[in-house]
C-alpha positions in Angstrom: -26.1 -27.3 18.6 -23.6 -24.5 18.5 -20.1 -25.0 17.1 -17.3 -23.0 18.4 -14.6 -22.0 15.9 -11.2 -22.6 17.3 -8.9 -19.6 17.2 -5.2 -19.8 16.3 -2.6 -18.4 18.7 -2.4 -15.2 16.7 -6.2 -14.8 16.5 -6.6 -15.3 20.3 -3.7 -12.8 20.8 -5.5 -10.2 18.7 -8.8 -10.8 20.7 -6.9 -10.3 24.0 -5.3 -7.1 22.6 -8.7 -5.6 21.7 -10.2 -6.5 25.0 -7.3 -5.0 26.9 -6.9 -1.9 24.7 -10.4 -0.8 23.7 -11.0 1.6 26.6 -7.7 3.3 25.9 -7.7 3.6 22.1 -8.0 7.0 20.5 -11.6 8.2 20.5 -12.7 6.2 23.5 -15.6 7.9 25.0 -16.8 9.3 21.6 -19.9 7.3 20.6 -19.2 7.7 16.8 -15.6 6.4 17.1 -16.5 3.6 19.5 -19.4 2.5 17.2 -17.0 2.2 14.2 -14.6 0.1 16.2 -17.3 -2.2 17.6 -18.8 -2.8 14.2 -15.4 -3.5 12.7 -14.5 -5.9 15.5 -17.7 -7.9 14.9 -16.8 -8.2 11.2 -13.3 -9.4 12.1 -14.2 -11.7 15.0 -16.9 -13.5 13.0 -14.4 -14.7 10.5 -10.9 -14.3 12.0 -7.7 -14.0 9.9 -8.2 -14.7 6.2 -7.1 -18.1 5.0 -6.6 -20.0 1.7 -10.2 -21.1 1.6 -11.2 -17.5 0.9 -10.7 -17.0 -2.8 -9.1 -13.5 -2.5 -6.6 -14.9 0.0 -5.8 -18.3 -1.6 -2.2 -17.4 -2.2 -1.6 -15.6 1.1 -2.9 -17.7 4.0 -2.6 -15.3 6.9 -4.0 -17.8 9.4 -1.0 -20.0 8.6 1.6 -17.3 8.0 1.0 -15.3 11.2 1.9 -17.7 14.0 1.6 -15.1 16.8 0.2 -11.6 17.5 2.9 -9.2 18.6 2.1 -6.7 21.4 1.0 -3.2 20.3 3.8 -0.6 20.0 4.1 1.5 23.1 2.0 4.7 23.0 5.0 6.9 23.5 7.7 6.2 20.9 11.3 6.6 21.8 13.1 9.9 21.5 14.2 10.4 17.9 15.7 13.1 15.8 15.2 14.3 12.2 18.5 12.6 11.4 17.1 9.3 12.6 14.2 9.6 10.2 16.5 10.5 7.3 18.8 7.5 8.1 15.8 5.2 8.0 14.8 6.5 4.7 18.3 6.1 3.3 20.3 8.6 1.3 18.3 8.3 -1.8 14.8 9.2 -0.4 16.2 11.4 2.3 17.1 14.0 -0.3 13.6 14.5 -1.7 12.3 18.0 -1.6 8.9 17.5 0.1 6.4 18.3 2.9 7.4 15.4 5.3 4.8 14.0 7.8 6.3 11.4 10.1 4.5 8.6 11.8 6.6 6.6 14.3 5.3 3.3 15.6 1.8 4.4 14.8 2.0 7.9 16.3 2.0 11.1 14.3 5.1 13.0 15.4 4.7 16.7 14.7 8.1 17.6 16.0 9.7 15.4 13.4 7.5 16.6 10.5 7.8 19.5 8.2 4.4 20.6 6.9 5.5 24.2 6.2 4.0 25.6 3.0 0.6 23.8 3.3 -1.0 26.8 5.0 -3.9 28.1 3.0 -3.8 25.0 0.8 -5.1 22.4 3.2 -5.1 21.1 6.8 -3.1 18.3 8.4 -3.6 16.8 11.8 -3.2 13.7 13.9 -6.0 11.2 13.2 -5.5 9.8 16.7 -6.2 13.2 18.3 -9.1 13.9 15.9 -11.0 10.7 16.9 -11.9 12.3 20.2 -13.7 15.2 18.5 -14.0 14.4 14.8 -14.9 17.0 12.2 -17.8 16.7 9.9 -15.7 15.8 6.9 -13.8 13.2 8.8 -17.0 11.5 9.9 -18.1 11.4 6.2 -14.8 9.8 5.2 -13.4 7.5 7.8 -14.4 3.9 7.1 -16.7 5.2 4.3 -14.4 5.2 1.2 -15.0 2.2 -1.0 -15.0 -0.3 1.9 -14.1 -3.8 0.7 -16.9 -6.2 1.6 -16.1 -8.3 4.7 -12.3 -7.8 4.4 -11.2 -8.8 7.9 -7.8 -7.2 7.6 -9.3 -3.8 6.9 -11.9 -4.4 9.7 -9.1 -5.3 12.1 -7.4 -2.0 11.2 -10.5 0.0 12.0 -10.9 -1.8 15.3 -7.3 -1.3 16.5 -6.1 1.9 14.7 -4.0 4.0 17.0 -3.3 7.0 14.7 -2.1 8.3 11.4 -2.6 11.4 9.3 -5.9 13.2 8.5 -5.4 15.6 5.6 -7.7 17.7 3.5 -6.5 19.6 0.4 -8.5 22.7 -0.5 -10.3 23.0 -3.8 -8.1 24.1 -6.7 -5.0 24.0 -4.5 -1.7 23.1 -6.3 1.0 21.8 -4.0 4.4 22.7 -5.3 6.1 19.8 -3.5 5.0 16.3 -2.8 3.5 15.3 0.5 5.7 12.5 2.0 4.1 10.4 4.7 6.9 8.5 6.4 5.7 5.3 8.3 8.6 4.4 10.5 9.1 1.3 12.7 11.6 1.5 15.5 11.9 -0.8 18.4 14.2 -3.3 20.1 11.4 -5.8 20.6 8.7 -7.4 18.5 5.6 -5.2 18.1 2.5 -4.6 16.0 1.5 -1.2 14.5 -2.0 -0.3 13.2 -2.4 3.0 11.4 -5.0 4.8 9.4 -4.6 7.7 7.0 -7.5 9.7 5.6 -6.9 12.0 2.6 -9.5 14.2 0.9 -8.4 16.0 -2.2 -10.6 19.0 -3.2 -12.2 19.6 -6.6 -9.6 20.7 -9.1 -6.7 20.3 -6.8 -3.3 18.8 -7.8 -1.3 16.8 -5.4 1.5 14.2 -5.3 1.4 11.9 -2.2 4.2 9.6 -1.3 3.9 7.0 1.4 7.2 5.4 2.6 7.3 2.4 4.9 10.8 1.9 6.5 12.4 0.4 9.5 14.9 1.9 12.0 16.2 -1.4 13.5 15.8 -5.1 12.9 13.2 -6.2 15.4 10.3 -8.3 14.1 7.1 -6.3 13.4 3.5 -6.7 12.2 2.1 -3.7 10.3 -1.5 -3.1 9.3 -1.9 0.2 7.5 -4.9 1.7 5.6 -5.1 4.8 3.5 -8.5 6.1 2.4 -8.4 8.7 -0.3 -11.2 10.7 -1.9 -10.4 12.6 -5.1 -12.8 15.5 -5.9 -14.1 16.3 -9.3 -11.4 17.4 -11.7 -8.5 16.7 -9.4 -5.2 15.3 -10.3 -3.6 12.8 -7.9 -0.3 11.0 -8.0 -0.2 8.4 -5.2 3.0 6.6 -4.7 4.2 4.0 -2.2 7.6 2.8 -1.3 8.1 -0.2 1.0 11.5 -1.3 2.3 10.9 -2.6 5.9 13.2 -5.0 7.5 13.1 -8.8 6.6 11.4 -9.7 9.9 8.2 -7.7 9.1 4.8 -8.8 8.1 3.4 -5.9 6.0 -0.3 -5.5 5.3 -1.5 -2.3 3.6 -4.8 -1.4 2.0 -5.6 1.6 -0.2 -9.3 2.5 -0.6 -9.8 5.2 -3.2 -13.0 6.9 -4.6 -12.8 9.0 -7.7 -15.1 11.8 -8.6 -15.8 13.0 -12.1 -13.0 13.9 -14.6 -10.3 12.8 -12.1 -6.8 11.7 -13.1 -5.4 9.2 -10.6 -2.0 7.7 -11.1 -0.8 5.2 -8.5 2.6 3.4 -8.2 3.8 1.0 -5.6 7.5 -0.1 -5.2 8.2 -3.0 -2.9 11.6 -4.2 -1.8 11.3 -5.3 1.9 9.4 -7.3 4.4 9.2 -11.1 4.8 5.4 -11.1 4.0 3.8 -8.3 2.1 0.2 -7.9 1.1 -0.6 -4.8 -0.9 -4.4 -4.2 -1.4 -5.8 -1.6 -3.7 -9.5 -0.9 -4.0 -10.5 1.8 -6.6 -14.1 2.9 -7.3 -15.2 5.2 -10.0 -18.0 7.4 -8.7 -18.0 10.1 -11.4 -17.9 9.9 -15.2 -14.9 10.7 -17.4 -12.2 9.7 -14.9 -9.0 7.7 -15.5 -7.0 5.5 -13.1 -3.6 4.1 -14.0 -2.1 1.8 -11.4 1.4 0.3 -11.7 3.8 -1.5 -9.5 7.3 -2.9 -9.2 8.4 -5.7 -6.9 11.9 -6.9 -6.3 12.1 -10.0 -4.1 14.7 -12.6 -3.2 15.3 -15.2 -0.5 12.0 -16.4 0.9 10.1 -13.1 0.5 6.4 -13.4 -0.1 4.8 -10.4 -2.0 1.1 -10.3 -2.9 -0.5 -7.4 -4.8 -4.3 -7.7 -5.0 -6.5 -5.0 -6.7 -10.2 -4.5 -7.3 -11.1 -1.7 -9.8 -14.9 -1.0 -9.7 -16.4 0.7 -12.8 -19.7 1.9 -11.5 -20.3 4.8 -14.0 -19.9 5.2 -17.8 -16.9 6.6 -19.7 -14.0 5.8 -17.4 -10.6 4.3 -18.2 -8.4 2.0 -16.0 -5.0 0.5 -16.5 -3.1 -1.9 -14.2 0.5 -2.8 -15.0 2.8 -4.7 -12.6 6.3 -6.1 -13.0 8.1 -8.4 -10.6 11.7 -9.6 -10.4 11.9 -12.8 -8.3 15.1 -14.5 -7.1 15.9 -17.3 -4.8 12.7 -18.9 -3.3 10.8 -15.7 -3.5 7.1 -15.8 -4.3 5.2 -13.0 -6.1 1.4 -12.8 -6.6 -0.7 -10.4 -8.7 -4.4 -10.6 -8.4 -6.4 -8.0 -10.3 -10.2 -7.9 -10.7 -12.0 -5.3 -12.9 -15.7 -5.0 -12.3 -17.8 -3.3 -15.0 -21.3 -2.5 -13.7 -24.4 -2.7 -15.8 -24.6 1.1 -16.4 -20.8 1.6 -16.9 -21.0 1.7 -20.7 -18.0 3.0 -22.7 -15.6 1.5 -20.1 -12.0 1.0 -21.2 -10.0 -1.3 -18.9 -6.8 -3.3 -19.4 -4.5 -5.1 -17.0 -1.1 -6.8 -17.4 1.4 -8.5 -15.1 4.9 -9.7 -16.0 7.4 -11.5 -13.9 11.1 -12.1 -14.5 12.4 -15.2 -12.8 16.0 -15.2 -11.9 16.0 -18.7 -10.3 14.3 -22.0 -10.6 13.1 -21.8 -7.1 11.1 -18.6 -7.5 7.3 -18.7 -8.0 4.9 -16.3 -9.7 1.1 -16.6 -9.4 -1.1 -14.4 -11.5 -4.9 -14.2 -11.4 -6.5 -11.6 -13.7 -10.3 -11.3 -13.6 -13.0 -9.4 -15.5 -16.6 -9.2 -14.4 -18.4 -7.4 -17.1 -22.2 -6.6 -16.9 -22.2 -3.9 -19.6 -22.1 -4.6 -23.4 -20.3 -1.5 -24.8 -16.9 -1.9 -23.3 -13.2 -2.5 -24.3 -11.5 -4.7 -21.7 -8.6 -7.1 -21.7 -6.0 -8.7 -19.5 -2.7 -10.6 -19.8 0.1 -12.2 -17.9 3.6 -13.4 -18.8 6.6 -14.9 -16.9 10.0 -15.9 -18.1 13.8 -15.9 -17.5 16.5 -13.6 -18.7 16.5 -13.6 -22.5 19.5 -15.8 -23.7 19.9 -14.0 -27.0 20.1 -10.6 -25.2 22.6 -12.0 -22.8 24.7 -13.3 -25.7 24.6 -9.9 -27.4 25.9 -8.1 -24.3 28.5 -10.8 -23.5 29.8 -10.7 -27.1 30.5 -7.0 -26.6 32.7 -7.7 -23.6 30.3 -7.1 -20.8 30.8 -9.6 -17.9 27.8 -11.9 -17.2 26.8 -10.3 -13.8 26.8 -6.8 -15.3 25.0 -8.0 -18.4 22.3 -9.6 -16.3 21.9 -6.5 -14.1 21.5 -4.4 -17.2 18.7 -6.6 -18.5 16.9 -6.7 -15.2 17.2 -2.9 -14.7 15.7 -2.4 -18.2 12.9 -4.8 -17.4 11.8 -3.1 -14.2 12.7 0.3 -15.4 9.8 0.3 -17.9 7.3 0.5 -15.1 9.3 2.8 -12.9 9.4 5.3 -15.8 5.6 5.7 -15.2 6.4 7.8 -12.1 5.9 11.4 -13.2 8.0 13.1 -10.5 11.5 13.1 -11.8 13.2 13.0 -8.3 11.2 10.0 -7.2 11.7 8.3 -10.5 15.5 8.7 -10.3 15.4 7.6 -6.6 13.6 4.3 -7.5 16.0 3.6 -10.3 18.9 4.1 -7.9 17.3 1.8 -5.4 16.9 -0.8 -8.1 20.6 -0.6 -8.8 21.4 -1.1 -5.2 19.1 -4.1 -5.0 20.7 -5.7 -8.0 24.1 -5.1 -6.4 22.9 -7.0 -3.3 22.5 -4.0 -1.1 19.5 -3.2 1.0 18.0 -6.7 0.7 14.5 -7.1 1.9 14.6 -10.7 2.8 
């Protein structure tokens, strides 16, 4: 007897989208690209959207949270100018000196981008265009970087991806300015956007990569974005994400990163916006002597839901990992931090630690923390911790006693709390930008939800 699993309205909508779009998706007609999509669709369709009975998704039940599947963004985005992009970024980030690569509604827009100065240090092109005639290095990378086992959100991205950026940085190249990938939503109607970025950093290269996710308009949206990053031996990579999409957005992003030997990988994610946000980070150590430091800051209020889930896989000896997240939660906001460190049998001399801390500004806020260690080696130093609490009453009294009004005193304490993790951003301009954005959030400006 066969049992048919009933699909939700959103799951059925996604199935209808794939059926209707598959022949027109980038790479249609190329056997390699079509094979990737078909295999990914089988993975997704066998399980559907993740739900609370799946351990990794127990706090973010997408089957319940996504009531409908919005139609895909139109292939040709509306006419925009560089000023529109800067307006969506806001005055703080718009002023960054960087190589700017702009993706609008899932399409790489060369005319809005500024990749000048990358000549001789790397190559950048549209992933959507490349799927029709993929290069050898793209075939070796796309959907091959530390793929999470049976993650249906990543599989759905592979099946439905419309475009993004493919970038390869040459060996020993040093980029004088950060590369800023701007993911921009702009539409007067509800839509879904599925993008994929593939980044290969050559051996000994040094690069700072910033990904921004912003909205130009207030229409509801569903985003599914994946970035795959390979860091070559001896490279130094700073990988930063800023998310401030409008409060009608469901934001799903996944980073899959593979580190070679003697790599320094520093990652930071800063989240302000979206109604629902799930930030997935998968890091695998593939070479000895590497270090990975991942930190994050979340500011959420209203009914925002923000989930940061990480898996750090130590597969080789002598590597170091640190995960440090701070959240400020107000109203009925909910923040989640799940972090799993896996230490394989041969990964001796592993040094891994993780910490999550939440500052609760209201009785209605909720913080869920689930640290995990899976250790199969015996010569390791690993630990984890988690704390949550309210604004310290003694510190408040100290500031009030010196004539500082209560709202300003509270803002100072919150800024100091979140500032500790923002200070881990090495790039001074970005660090100052994030501190200013924190000040705006505390003042009630630029609210995400």
